[in-house]
C-alpha positions as CSV (number, residue, x, y, z in Angstrom):
1,M,25.6,-70.8,44.6
2,G,25.6,-67.1,43.0
3,R,28.9,-66.5,43.9
4,E,30.3,-69.2,42.1
5,I,28.7,-68.1,38.7
6,R,30.3,-65.0,37.2
7,S,29.1,-63.7,33.7
8,T,32.5,-62.3,32.3
9,S,32.7,-63.0,28.7
10,P,31.7,-60.4,26.2
11,T,28.6,-62.5,25.2
12,G,27.3,-62.5,28.8
13,A,28.4,-66.4,29.0
14,P,28.7,-67.3,32.6
15,V,32.1,-68.9,34.0
16,L,32.0,-70.9,36.9
17,A,34.7,-69.7,39.4
18,S,37.8,-72.0,39.7
19,H,39.5,-73.5,42.5
20,P,43.2,-72.7,43.3
21,T,44.2,-76.6,43.3
22,N,41.5,-78.7,42.1
23,G,39.4,-77.1,39.6
24,Q,37.8,-80.3,38.3
25,V,36.7,-81.6,41.5
26,F,35.6,-77.9,42.3
27,H,33.6,-77.7,38.9
28,K,32.0,-81.0,39.4
29,A,30.6,-79.9,43.1
30,I,29.4,-76.7,41.3
31,G,27.7,-78.9,38.7
32,A,25.8,-80.4,41.3
33,R,24.5,-77.6,43.1
34,V,23.3,-76.3,39.9
35,S,21.4,-79.3,39.1
36,A,20.3,-79.3,42.6
37,A,19.0,-75.4,42.4
38,R,17.1,-76.5,39.1
39,R,15.1,-79.0,40.8
40,R,14.4,-76.9,43.7
41,M,13.3,-73.9,41.6
42,G,11.6,-75.8,38.6
43,V,13.4,-74.0,35.9
44,P,16.8,-74.5,34.2
45,L,19.3,-71.7,35.0
46,L,22.1,-72.9,32.6
47,E,22.0,-74.0,28.7
48,R,24.9,-76.2,27.9
49,T,26.3,-76.8,24.6
50,S,29.4,-78.4,23.4
51,R,31.4,-75.1,23.1
52,R,29.7,-73.2,26.0
53,V,27.6,-72.6,29.1
54,V,25.0,-69.8,28.8
55,L,22.9,-68.6,31.2
56,T,19.0,-69.0,30.7
57,P,16.4,-66.1,31.1
58,A,15.9,-67.7,34.4
59,G,19.5,-68.1,35.2
60,E,20.1,-64.3,34.5
61,V,17.5,-63.3,37.2
62,F,18.8,-65.7,39.7
63,L,22.4,-64.3,39.5
64,T,21.4,-60.6,39.4
65,E,19.4,-61.1,42.3
66,S,21.5,-63.5,44.1
67,R,24.2,-61.0,43.9
68,R,22.2,-58.5,45.6
69,A,21.2,-60.7,48.5
70,L,24.9,-61.9,49.0
71,D,26.0,-58.1,49.0
72,A,23.5,-57.2,51.5
73,V,24.6,-60.2,53.6
74,D,28.3,-59.4,53.4
75,A,27.4,-55.6,54.4
76,A,25.0,-57.2,57.3
77,V,28.1,-59.1,58.9
78,R,30.3,-55.9,58.6
79,R,27.9,-53.8,60.5
80,A,27.5,-56.9,63.1
81,Q,30.9,-57.2,63.7
82,R,31.3,-53.4,64.2
83,A,28.3,-53.3,66.5
84,G,29.7,-56.7,68.5
85,R,33.1,-55.2,69.2
86,V,33.8,-54.5,73.2
87,A,33.7,-50.6,72.0
88,P,31.1,-50.3,69.4
89,R,31.9,-47.8,66.6
90,L,29.9,-46.0,64.0
91,V,31.9,-45.3,60.6
92,L,30.7,-42.4,58.9
93,V,32.0,-41.4,55.3
94,M,32.4,-38.1,53.7
95,K,34.2,-36.1,51.1
96,P,36.9,-33.6,52.5
97,G,34.6,-30.5,53.2
98,G,31.5,-32.1,52.4
99,D,29.5,-31.3,55.8
100,C,28.7,-27.8,55.4
101,G,30.8,-27.0,58.6
102,L,27.8,-29.0,60.5
103,L,29.9,-32.0,61.7
104,P,32.0,-30.6,64.7
105,D,28.6,-29.4,66.3
106,I,27.1,-32.9,65.5
107,L,29.9,-34.7,66.9
108,A,30.0,-32.6,70.1
109,A,26.3,-32.8,70.5
110,Y,26.5,-36.6,70.1
111,E,28.7,-37.3,72.5
112,T,26.4,-36.0,75.3
113,V,23.3,-38.5,74.6
114,P,22.9,-41.7,76.3
115,D,23.0,-44.3,72.9
116,A,26.1,-42.4,72.0
117,V,29.2,-44.8,70.4
118,S,32.6,-43.7,68.9
119,V,32.4,-42.1,65.6
120,D,35.0,-43.1,62.9
121,I,35.3,-40.5,60.2
122,V,36.4,-41.9,56.7
123,L,37.0,-39.7,54.1
124,C,36.6,-40.6,50.3
125,S,35.9,-39.0,46.9
126,A,32.6,-37.9,46.2
127,H,31.6,-41.2,44.2
128,E,32.5,-43.8,46.6
129,R,30.4,-42.5,49.7
130,A,27.3,-44.1,48.7
131,G,28.7,-47.6,48.0
132,M,30.7,-47.7,51.3
133,I,27.2,-47.5,52.8
134,R,25.8,-50.1,50.7
135,D,28.4,-52.6,51.2
136,G,28.7,-52.1,55.1
137,H,32.1,-50.4,55.2
138,A,30.2,-47.2,56.6
139,D,27.0,-47.0,58.7
140,V,26.2,-43.7,57.8
141,G,27.5,-40.7,55.6
142,L,27.4,-37.2,54.4
143,L,26.0,-37.1,50.3
144,H,24.8,-34.6,48.5
145,R,21.7,-34.7,46.4
146,P,21.0,-34.5,43.4
147,N,24.4,-35.7,42.3
148,T,24.3,-39.0,44.5
149,D,22.4,-42.3,43.8
150,L,20.5,-42.9,46.9
151,S,19.2,-46.0,45.7
152,G,19.1,-48.5,48.8
153,L,19.6,-46.0,51.2
154,D,17.4,-44.1,53.8
155,A,18.2,-40.5,53.8
156,E,17.4,-37.3,55.8
157,E,18.0,-33.8,54.4
158,L,20.3,-31.1,56.3
159,L,20.9,-28.2,54.5
160,T,20.2,-26.9,51.1
161,E,22.8,-24.6,49.6
162,D,23.1,-22.5,46.6
163,Q,26.2,-23.4,44.3
164,V,29.3,-21.0,43.3
165,V,32.1,-21.3,41.2
166,V,35.5,-21.7,42.5
167,L,38.1,-19.5,40.1
168,P,41.6,-18.7,40.5
169,R,41.7,-14.7,41.6
170,N,43.5,-13.8,38.2
171,H,40.0,-15.4,36.3
172,Y,38.3,-13.2,33.8
173,L,35.4,-13.8,35.7
174,A,36.7,-13.4,39.3
175,D,35.5,-9.9,39.9
176,R,31.7,-10.8,38.5
177,A,29.0,-10.3,41.3
178,A,27.3,-13.5,39.5
179,V,27.7,-15.7,36.7
180,S,25.6,-18.4,34.7
181,L,25.8,-21.5,33.7
182,A,26.1,-20.3,30.0
183,D,29.1,-17.9,31.1
184,L,31.0,-21.2,32.3
185,A,30.2,-23.2,29.1
186,D,33.9,-23.1,27.7
187,E,35.6,-23.6,31.0
188,T,37.1,-27.2,31.9
189,M,35.3,-28.7,34.6
190,P,36.4,-31.8,37.1
191,N,35.5,-35.2,36.2
192,W,35.1,-37.2,39.5
193,T,34.6,-40.7,38.1
194,T,37.4,-43.4,38.2
195,D,37.3,-43.9,34.4
196,P,38.6,-40.6,32.5
197,G,37.3,-42.0,29.3
198,D,36.7,-39.3,26.6
199,T,35.6,-36.6,28.1
200,P,35.9,-32.9,26.5
201,N,36.7,-30.0,29.0
202,R,36.8,-32.3,31.9
203,A,40.1,-32.8,34.3
204,P,40.5,-36.0,36.0
205,V,40.0,-35.3,39.7
206,R,40.3,-37.8,42.9
207,D,40.3,-35.6,45.6
208,V,39.5,-31.9,46.9
209,G,43.0,-30.9,47.2
210,Q,43.8,-32.1,43.7
211,L,41.1,-30.2,42.4
212,M,41.8,-26.7,44.0
213,Q,45.6,-27.1,42.9
214,L,44.2,-27.6,39.1
215,I,41.8,-24.4,39.9
216,A,45.0,-22.3,41.2
217,L,46.9,-23.2,38.0
218,G,44.1,-22.2,35.6
219,H,43.6,-25.9,34.6
220,A,40.0,-25.8,35.9
221,V,37.1,-24.2,37.7
222,A,34.5,-26.3,40.0
223,V,30.6,-25.4,40.6
224,V,30.6,-26.7,44.3
225,P,27.7,-25.8,47.2
226,A,28.5,-22.4,48.7
227,S,30.0,-23.4,52.0
228,V,33.3,-24.1,50.3
229,R,34.2,-20.7,51.2
230,G,35.0,-21.7,54.8
231,Y,37.8,-24.0,53.1
232,L,39.1,-21.9,50.5
233,R,42.7,-21.0,49.6
234,D,44.0,-17.2,49.4
235,D,44.5,-17.5,46.0
236,L,40.8,-18.6,44.7
237,T,37.7,-17.0,45.1
238,C,34.1,-17.7,44.7
239,V,31.1,-16.4,42.2
240,P,27.9,-16.9,42.8
241,V,26.3,-19.4,39.9
242,T,22.5,-17.8,39.5
243,D,21.0,-20.7,37.5
244,A,22.9,-23.2,39.2
245,Q,20.8,-26.0,40.6
246,P,21.0,-25.9,44.6
247,T,22.3,-28.8,46.1
248,T,21.1,-30.6,49.4
249,L,23.2,-31.9,52.1
250,V,21.6,-35.7,53.2
251,L,22.6,-37.8,55.9
252,A,22.1,-41.4,54.6
253,W,22.5,-44.9,55.9
254,A,21.2,-48.3,54.5
255,Q,17.4,-49.3,54.4
256,G,16.9,-51.8,57.4
257,H,19.7,-50.5,59.3
258,R,18.4,-50.3,63.0
259,A,20.5,-49.3,65.9
260,A,20.0,-47.3,69.0
261,A,23.6,-45.3,68.0
262,L,22.5,-44.9,64.4
263,A,19.3,-43.4,65.3
264,A,20.8,-41.3,68.3
265,F,23.3,-39.9,65.3
266,V,20.3,-39.1,62.9
267,H,18.2,-37.7,65.6
268,T,21.2,-35.1,66.8
269,A,22.5,-34.3,63.0
270,T,19.1,-33.2,62.1
271,T,18.3,-31.4,65.2
272,I,21.9,-29.4,64.6
273,A,20.9,-28.8,61.2
274,A,17.8,-27.6,61.9
275,R,19.3,-24.8,64.0
276,R,21.6,-24.2,61.9
277,R,18.9,-23.3,59.3
278,G,17.4,-21.0,62.4
279,R,14.2,-23.0,63.0
280,L,13.9,-26.1,65.2
281,S,10.7,-28.4,64.3
282,P,9.3,-30.4,66.8
283,A,8.2,-32.9,64.1
284,R,11.9,-33.6,63.2
285,T,12.4,-35.0,67.1
286,E,10.5,-38.2,65.7
287,E,12.4,-39.0,62.5
288,S,14.5,-41.5,64.5
289,S,11.8,-44.2,64.5
290,R,12.7,-44.9,61.0
291,V,16.0,-46.4,62.0
292,T,14.6,-47.8,65.3
293,A,11.1,-49.2,64.6
């Protein structure tokens, strides 16, 4: 029933979803389902007046929780459909250049393990990655902490990096050995959100290519993980930011998502990352139990 109730008015009043051909019959059917739900739960979900229908406190809780449950079911269906294909696949989501250079080695090593399946790489903007994992459009993703909300996800840390500021080569700070955040206070930074809103000193950005072009034109600068050096254009340069919070690359997947192919991928990724860090801890070899238990 949660699919048929939508809280859309400015006052929070619920609106029953419409039917394209016979709305009256549809609303009667939904009304019957609401009544049945009330009898089953023993509490009213809606309050009706001559002018409107509003959610009760119990209805608000039911609407919120049912949406979460329905979203989880939808995500499970998508993952099950991928797993049930003749040739199962893992879908990995990341932002362009957002792998610290680890992904080629991870994929090469993963191909050699017994439970490996084909991996599809989906590139998207930074703010879309976690949502695609939660809703089942992706199985696993390369995300960054602390900038990403990891609620509803399990995650393993791969690499932690210091941050640098990307500048055009003719920028007055480009020759510095290092800068502080205070040095960048008056600079225009990227705005990665979909709603530009009123954001002073923020340049709307949708992808890394657009960002690099804006920086080259002198319209923005960006504080990013130091591994960006490997992808930098010739007309740009990097300067360390001494007081910027380090950023950590994490491999994330939906809580409760258990599959042998996923567990093998997580184990492979954490092993490759440990080698990159210059150490291989035996304890890491047991981490995949969280996605197989």
